[in-house]
Backbone bond lengths (Angstrom), bond angles and torsions (degrees), N, CA, C in turn:
res aa  C-N    CA-C-N  psi(-1)  N-CA   C-N-CA  omega(-1)  CA-C   N-CA-C  phi
1 M - - - 1.389 - - 1.625 109.66 -
2 P 1.324 122.14 107.56 1.533 114.95 176.95 1.479 113.30 -67.65
3 F 1.374 113.50 146.42 1.464 120.84 177.57 1.421 109.62 -92.48
4 T 1.279 116.65 153.48 1.451 122.95 177.95 1.458 111.55 -110.65
5 T 1.389 117.93 171.03 1.454 118.28 176.83 1.530 110.35 -69.47
6 T 1.238 123.63 -18.79 1.463 123.23 179.20 1.606 105.94 -78.07
7 D 1.295 118.12 -40.37 1.514 117.93 172.54 1.552 108.11 -59.71
8 A 1.223 126.12 -45.46 1.461 124.73 -179.57 1.506 109.97 -64.27
9 E 1.451 116.94 -39.17 1.452 113.14 178.77 1.413 110.91 -66.82
10 N 1.470 121.12 -41.24 1.470 115.68 -177.69 1.562 113.78 -66.77
11 L 1.370 112.18 -33.38 1.542 111.08 173.77 1.488 113.54 -65.96
12 R 1.410 114.90 -36.30 1.515 114.77 -178.84 1.621 108.43 -63.82
13 R 1.400 115.54 -37.56 1.447 123.26 -177.56 1.599 103.84 -62.13
14 A 1.360 117.28 -49.12 1.449 121.12 -178.37 1.580 112.50 -58.92
15 I 1.278 115.26 -35.59 1.498 116.86 177.64 1.484 113.47 -75.07
16 A 1.296 118.81 -37.11 1.391 127.47 177.99 1.587 111.91 -67.45
17 D 1.377 112.54 -31.80 1.434 117.10 -171.09 1.718 108.97 -68.80
18 G 1.292 115.05 -33.50 1.404 117.94 175.10 1.382 116.74 76.19
19 R 1.357 121.55 8.10 1.521 126.86 -178.77 1.526 106.46 -80.85
20 G 1.220 124.11 -13.28 1.469 121.79 175.98 1.509 108.93 91.89
21 A 1.343 124.72 44.11 1.395 122.86 176.52 1.513 107.67 -57.72
22 R 1.255 117.21 130.11 1.371 123.25 174.08 1.552 123.65 -98.99
23 S 1.361 108.10 -11.10 1.529 113.09 175.74 1.587 104.24 -156.11
24 M 1.283 110.96 158.93 1.485 123.98 176.47 1.374 111.42 -147.88
25 S 1.331 117.80 148.52 1.471 125.18 177.01 1.562 114.22 -103.54
26 F 1.188 118.48 128.97 1.503 123.39 -178.95 1.547 104.11 -124.03
27 G 1.234 117.03 104.63 1.491 126.13 -178.98 1.574 104.98 60.60
28 D 1.376 119.96 -123.31 1.436 115.33 178.48 1.457 114.13 -92.47
29 E 1.306 121.77 16.36 1.466 120.86 -173.52 1.605 110.55 -117.81
30 T 1.215 122.88 138.94 1.500 128.26 176.05 1.495 107.75 -108.39
31 V 1.303 114.42 128.16 1.423 118.44 178.48 1.524 105.78 -112.69
32 V 1.309 113.98 131.71 1.486 122.24 175.48 1.609 112.19 -101.57
33 F 1.125 119.16 123.55 1.517 130.10 -178.35 1.463 114.88 -94.82
34 N 1.375 118.12 128.55 1.395 125.09 178.94 1.589 111.68 -81.43
35 S 1.358 111.92 -31.15 1.389 119.23 -164.88 1.633 108.87 -160.40
36 I 1.317 113.92 159.33 1.395 117.34 174.12 1.600 118.37 -59.90
37 D 1.344 110.53 -23.68 1.443 120.91 -179.81 1.488 108.39 -74.18
38 D 1.400 117.20 -31.18 1.468 121.69 176.79 1.652 108.12 -69.60
39 M 1.209 112.58 -34.18 1.530 117.94 179.84 1.496 112.58 -68.81
40 L 1.408 110.77 -40.05 1.557 117.95 176.19 1.433 111.06 -60.72
41 K 1.401 114.39 -43.93 1.405 119.80 -172.04 1.583 111.84 -66.37
42 L 1.370 111.37 -40.28 1.515 118.14 176.16 1.512 107.66 -63.51
43 L 1.416 117.99 -47.04 1.440 118.42 -174.81 1.604 110.83 -58.80
44 A 1.407 114.64 -34.15 1.512 115.17 177.64 1.469 111.61 -69.32
45 V 1.317 122.01 -34.38 1.350 128.73 170.37 1.571 113.87 -60.61
46 M 1.258 111.38 -46.18 1.570 117.97 -179.93 1.537 109.65 -60.66
47 E 1.334 112.91 -45.05 1.534 119.65 -168.95 1.438 101.30 -72.64
48 A 1.283 130.49 -37.73 1.423 132.00 -178.10 1.585 108.30 -68.63
49 E 1.361 122.01 -37.93 1.318 124.86 178.54 1.540 108.86 -71.53
50 A 1.302 117.10 -51.62 1.500 118.01 175.95 1.380 116.90 -58.69
51 A 1.452 120.24 -22.95 1.470 118.90 179.49 1.585 110.30 -75.78
52 G 1.422 117.52 -15.36 1.427 115.84 179.53 1.580 110.36 92.92
53 P 1.227 110.01 172.14 1.535 109.29 -179.46 1.484 119.87 -61.04
54 D 1.191 126.16 160.88 1.417 126.47 179.59 1.468 108.28 -78.24
55 T 1.263 120.07 126.74 1.437 124.30 -170.46 1.568 108.34 -115.91
56 T 1.262 115.57 11.72 1.483 126.55 -175.53 1.534 106.08 -67.60
57 R 1.262 119.98 127.67 1.483 118.24 171.81 1.529 106.86 -96.14
58 R 1.434 107.78 137.72 1.547 116.14 179.94 1.463 105.26 -115.17
59 S 1.334 117.46 138.30 1.411 118.84 168.37 1.483 108.66 -123.99
60 Y 1.379 117.92 160.74 1.395 126.85 -170.76 1.491 107.29 -133.19
61 R 1.246 119.24 148.88 1.516 122.03 176.90 1.537 101.41 -121.69
62 V 1.424 111.04 134.37 1.449 118.83 175.31 1.462 109.18 -120.06
63 A 1.287 119.85 132.55 1.438 126.54 -175.67 1.557 101.80 -97.30
64 V 1.377 112.15 132.31 1.565 117.53 174.02 1.464 105.64 -123.89
65 T 1.324 117.20 124.67 1.451 120.86 177.06 1.467 112.84 -125.46
66 S 1.319 117.78 154.18 1.464 122.51 -177.26 1.432 107.30 -146.17
67 K 1.317 118.82 161.23 1.559 126.04 176.36 1.462 111.06 -82.96
68 G 1.277 118.26 -5.47 1.510 123.58 179.37 1.468 112.77 72.91
69 V 1.350 118.91 24.99 1.528 119.96 175.95 1.418 111.21 -89.42
């Protein structure tokens, strides 16, 4: 299930709220958290999914040498 920016914002609010939410529903799935660290890990995944695919271009340089023989 792909996460949306709304899902990430709702989780961010739950983390900031500090009341100790133990579970949240996203679409038709419910996630139960064991710790705030679990919530932060899922938030990182959500933000990465909401940002879309990585469109960064990478280039590499390769050096080739020979003795000239």
